[in-house]
C-alpha positions in Angstrom: 6.4 11.4 -32.2 6.4 11.0 -28.3 4.0 12.9 -25.8 5.8 15.2 -23.7 4.3 15.6 -20.4 5.7 18.1 -18.0 5.2 18.3 -13.6 1.8 19.3 -13.6 0.5 16.6 -16.2 2.7 14.2 -14.7 1.1 13.9 -10.9 -2.5 14.6 -12.6 -2.2 11.3 -14.5 -0.7 9.7 -10.7 -3.7 11.2 -9.1 -6.0 9.8 -11.6 -4.6 6.3 -11.4 -4.7 6.4 -8.1 -8.2 7.1 -7.5 -7.0 10.3 -6.0 -9.1 13.0 -8.5 -12.2 14.6 -7.5 -14.2 12.0 -10.4 -12.4 8.8 -9.1 -13.1 8.9 -5.8 -16.5 7.2 -6.6 -18.9 5.5 -3.9 -17.4 1.8 -4.2 -16.9 -1.1 -2.2 -14.3 -1.6 -0.3 -13.1 -4.7 -1.8 -13.5 -3.5 -5.1 -11.1 0.0 -4.3 -8.2 -1.8 -3.3 -8.2 -4.0 -6.2 -8.4 -1.0 -8.3 -5.8 0.7 -7.0 -3.7 -3.3 -6.2 -3.5 -2.7 -2.4 -3.0 -0.2 -0.2 0.5 -0.2 2.4 -0.7 -1.7 5.8 1.8 -2.1 8.6 -0.1 1.1 10.1 -3.4 -1.0 9.7 -5.1 3.0 10.8 -3.3 4.3 7.9 -4.1 2.1 4.9 -7.7 2.4 6.3 -7.3 6.3 5.7 -5.2 5.5 2.1 -9.1 3.6 1.2 -10.5 7.3 2.8 -8.6 9.6 0.7 -9.9 7.3 -2.4 -13.5 6.5 -2.1 -16.3 8.0 -1.5 -19.2 7.4 1.2 -17.3 4.8 3.0 -16.1 4.2 6.4 -13.5 2.6 8.7 -16.3 0.8 10.2 -16.8 -0.7 6.8 -13.2 -1.0 5.2 -13.2 -3.4 8.6 -16.0 -5.0 8.8 -14.5 -5.9 4.8 -11.4 -6.8 6.0 -12.3 -9.2 8.8 -15.0 -10.9 6.1 -13.9 -14.6 4.3 -12.4 -13.9 1.2 -12.8 -9.9 0.6 -10.0 -8.5 1.7 -6.6 -10.0 2.7 -3.7 -8.7 4.7 -0.6 -10.3 4.5 2.9 -10.0 3.4 4.0 -9.4 0.1 5.4 -6.2 -2.2 8.4 -5.2 -0.7 7.7 -7.7 2.5 5.7 -5.8 3.6 2.2 -6.0 5.2 -0.3 -4.6 2.8 -4.5 -4.4 2.9 -4.8 -7.0 -1.0 -8.2 -8.2 -2.8 -8.5 -11.8 -1.8 -8.4 -12.7 -5.6 -4.8 -10.7 -6.2 -3.3 -12.5 -3.1 -4.4 -16.4 -4.4 -1.6 -15.6 -7.1 0.6 -12.9 -5.6 1.8 -14.8 -2.4 3.0 -17.8 -4.8 5.1 -15.0 -7.3 6.2 -13.1 -4.5 6.7 -15.5 -2.0 10.2 -17.4 -3.1 11.6 -13.9 -2.7 10.5 -13.4 0.3 11.5 -16.3 1.6 15.0 -15.8 0.5 15.4 -12.7 2.0 14.1 -13.6 5.7 16.7 -17.1 5.6 19.5 -15.2 7.1 17.6 -13.4 9.9 15.5 -16.6 11.0 19.0 -18.8 11.4 20.3 -15.3 13.7 16.9 -15.8 15.9 17.4 -19.1 16.1 15.7 -20.4 13.3 17.6 -23.4 11.9 16.0 -25.5 9.7 14.5 -28.4 11.8 13.3 -25.8 14.5 11.6 -24.3 11.4 10.1 -26.8 10.1 8.9 -27.9 13.7 7.8 -24.3 14.5 5.7 -24.1 10.4 3.7 -27.8 11.6 3.4 -26.8 14.8 1.7 -23.9 14.3 -0.3 -25.1 11.1 -1.9 -27.4 13.2 -2.9 -25.0 15.9 -4.5 -23.0 12.9 -6.2 -26.3 11.7 -7.7 -27.4 14.8 -8.9 -23.7 16.6 -9.1 -21.3 13.4 -7.5 -17.9 14.6 -4.5 -17.7 17.1 -3.5 -14.0 18.6 0.4 -13.2 18.7 0.0 -13.8 21.9 -1.2 -17.4 22.2 1.1 -18.0 19.3 3.8 -17.1 21.4 3.6 -18.8 24.4 2.6 -21.6 22.0 6.1 -21.5 21.2 7.8 -21.4 24.5 5.0 -24.2 26.0 7.4 -26.1 22.4 11.2 -25.0 23.7 11.3 -23.7 20.7 12.4 -19.8 19.7 9.6 -16.9 21.8 11.4 -13.7 22.4 11.9 -10.6 20.6 11.4 -11.0 16.9 11.7 -14.3 16.3 7.9 -15.1 16.2 7.0 -12.8 14.1 9.3 -13.9 11.5 7.9 -17.1 11.9 4.9 -16.4 10.5 6.1 -13.8 7.6 8.3 -17.3 6.6 4.5 -18.9 7.2 2.7 -15.7 4.7 5.6 -16.2 2.9 4.7 -19.7 1.9 1.2 -18.7 1.7 0.4 -20.5 4.7 -1.1 -18.2 6.9 -2.1 -14.6 6.7 -4.2 -12.0 9.7 -7.6 -12.8 10.1 -10.7 -11.6 11.9 -10.4 -9.6 15.3 -11.0 -11.7 18.0 -11.9 -9.7 21.8 -10.0 -6.7 20.4 -7.2 -8.6 19.1 -5.8 -9.2 15.8 -5.4 -13.0 14.9 -3.4 -15.3 12.1 -5.3 -18.1 9.9 -4.8 -20.0 7.9 -4.6 -18.6 4.4 -6.4 -21.0 2.1 -10.0 -21.4 4.0 -9.6 -17.5 5.2 -9.0 -16.1 1.3 -9.1 -18.7 -1.4 -7.2 -21.4 -2.7 -3.6 -20.7 -3.8 -3.9 -19.7 -8.1 0.3 -20.6 -9.1 0.9 -18.9 -12.1 3.6 -19.4 -14.8 6.5 -17.0 -13.6 5.9 -15.1 -17.5 2.4 -14.7 -16.8 2.6 -13.6 -12.9 5.2 -10.7 -14.3 2.5 -9.2 -16.9 -0.3 -9.3 -14.1 2.0 -7.4 -12.0 2.7 -4.7 -14.7 -0.8 -4.8 -16.0 -1.8 -4.0 -12.2 1.2 -1.8 -11.7 0.3 0.7 -14.4 -3.2 0.6 -13.6 -2.8 2.4 -10.9 0.3 4.1 -10.8 1.0 5.1 -14.5 3.4 7.2 -15.8 5.5 5.2 -14.4 8.9 3.0 -15.6 10.5 -0.3 -14.8 12.8 1.0 -11.7 9.6 1.8 -10.1 8.2 -1.3 -10.3 10.7 -2.6 -9.1 11.3 0.3 -6.2 7.2 -0.5 -5.4 7.2 -4.0 -5.6 10.6 -5.5 -4.4 11.0 -7.2 -7.7 14.6 -7.4 -8.8 15.6 -4.2 -11.5 15.8 -7.2 -14.2 13.0 -9.0 -13.9 10.8 -5.6 -13.4 12.5 -4.7 -17.2 11.3 -8.1 -18.7 8.0 -7.6 -17.2 8.0 -4.2 -18.9 9.1 -6.4 -22.1 5.7 -8.7 -21.9 3.2 -6.8 -22.1 5.0 -3.8 -24.5 2.9 -4.4 -27.1 0.7 -2.7 -24.2 2.3 0.2 -24.1 2.6 4.0 -24.8 5.9 5.6 -24.0 5.9 9.1 -23.4 8.3 11.8 -22.4 8.7 13.7 -19.0 10.2 16.9 -18.8 10.8 19.4 -17.1 13.0 17.6 -13.6 15.0 19.4 -12.2 18.7 18.5 -12.9 17.7 15.8 -15.3 16.7 16.0 -19.3 13.7 13.9 -19.8 12.6 10.8 -19.2 10.9 8.1 -20.5 7.7 6.5 -18.7 4.9 4.5 -19.6 1.2 4.1 -19.8 -1.0 1.3 -20.6 -2.6 2.4 -24.3 -6.0 2.2 -22.1 -4.6 5.0 -20.5 -4.0 7.7 -23.7 -7.4 9.3 -23.7 -5.9 11.0 -19.8 -3.4 12.5 -21.6 -6.4 15.4 -23.4 -7.3 15.9 -19.6 -6.3 19.3 -17.4 -7.0 19.4 -13.7 -10.2 21.2 -12.5 -10.0 24.8 -11.7 -10.6 23.5 -7.9 -7.5 22.3 -6.7 -7.1 18.7 -5.5 -6.3 19.0 -2.1 -5.6 15.6 0.4 -4.6 14.4 3.4 -2.3 11.5 2.9 -1.6 9.5 5.7 1.8 7.5 6.9 2.5 5.2 3.7 0.0 6.3 1.6 0.9 4.2 -1.7 0.9 7.8 -3.7 4.5 8.6 -1.7 5.7 4.7 -1.9 5.1 3.8 -5.8 8.1 5.1 -7.2 11.5 5.0 -7.4 11.8 8.6 -6.6 9.4 11.1 -5.0 10.8 14.1 -7.0 7.6 14.9 -8.4 5.2 14.6 -5.2 7.7 16.4 -2.7 10.1 19.1 -3.4 13.4 17.5 -2.3 14.0 20.6 0.0 11.3 19.4 1.9 12.6 15.2 1.9 13.4 15.2 5.4 10.3 16.4 6.1 8.1 13.8 5.0 10.8 10.8 4.7 13.2 11.9 8.2 14.6 8.6 7.9 14.0 5.0 8.9 11.5 3.6 6.6 9.2 6.6 8.0 6.6 8.1 5.4 4.5 10.9 7.5 0.8 12.6 6.6 1.0 14.5 4.2 -1.1 17.6 2.7 -1.2 17.5 -1.1 -2.2 19.8 -3.2 -2.7 18.8 -7.1 -0.6 16.1 -6.5 2.7 17.7 -4.6 3.4 17.9 -0.6 2.7 22.1 0.9 2.6 19.9 4.0 2.7 17.6 7.2 -0.6 17.1 9.0 -1.1 15.6 12.6 -4.5 14.6 14.7 -5.6 14.4 17.9 -8.1 12.7 19.5 -10.3 14.7 22.9 -13.4 13.0 23.2 -15.6 12.7 20.4 -14.0 15.4 18.6 -10.5 15.0 16.1 -8.5 18.3 15.7 -6.3 18.0 12.4 -3.4 20.2 12.5 -1.5 21.3 8.8 1.9 22.7 9.2 2.7 23.6 6.0 5.8 24.5 4.8 5.5 27.4 3.8 2.7 30.1 4.0 0.0 29.1 2.4 -2.5 30.8 -0.3 -5.9 31.7 1.6 -8.6 29.6 -1.2 -7.1 26.5 0.2 -8.5 26.5 3.1 -12.2 26.0 3.4 -10.6 22.7 0.8 -8.3 21.5 3.8 -11.3 22.0 5.6 -13.6 19.6 4.2 -11.2 16.9 4.0 -10.5 17.5 7.6 -14.4 17.2 7.8 -14.7 13.6 5.5 -12.0 12.6 7.5 -14.0 12.9 11.3 -17.0 10.9 8.7 -14.7 8.6 7.8 -13.9 7.9 11.2 -17.4 8.9 13.2 -16.3 11.7 15.2 -16.7 16.0 14.9 -13.4 17.4 13.1 -11.6 20.2 13.1 -8.9 22.2 11.6 -6.8 24.1 14.2 -4.8 27.2 13.6 
């Protein structure tokens, strides 16, 4: 008989998979944590660092940044959904050749619109690759100047779409900072040799790693998170069918019970219960807890969905209590003090205040600032 799982239990399981429970928030290294959760979204690097904070104990923004700028440790590159992520270097080596072809296909039309016809595109790729091989690292302004000097598209979005294409081909990725600016470097010298694998092996690995960090989930969740086609996600599920346990998600508003899956090794999680103390987390913009599934109804009540996702691809900072969004939050730095303001969707019970204050204090510790909750 399939286990029936309530919304509260589903949120608990997902918090555990995402390393957001108290017990999962352990002392670790940035590299290990990022590998464990299969990457964090990083089109806004400060938000990505805060995603690491929410899932760890004792790390600091500077320690995560040091790991990001260490050769062969963490890769900052375009991968899932064609979006910038921080992923372990080990994962980047197989993700780039696996996801890259789809990114190449999806980006062709926009490249042509920006003036990158095939001959100019090939010239641009060779030019930037040669310059990186010679100089080691280049900032975006330096790449723009290089393109301009060679009469190649250099205005607006043209340079970044060239860089995206080169990342999709496994040629380059983001590198260490130089004089306060982010750089680009050749992928293999910085991250390690690309490790292409047969499609079925890569699909299996993708499904296993996804469920390790997001279960219970469904194939459509994998597709939404990864950018795989629906058929590819279903195939990935089928390839690891002997490793899966099917459960039924119950109590979902407006729908009957729905099937979802965990890895067999996660089966013992079904016996776990929430601690008596609520799990309170201040999640940053674009956090993977809110981006990892096809729907967010379990984490965000539909009535408040626009407060979290107003449109335009934005996911706001969220106050999460026991896996459910109860508000948003903002912060302002004044000298060496971080002032955090929480905007709840409705009045919060007073017992949450000290737990929110503890999260605010940890946020300050992570950033090396004094922090206070403003009311």
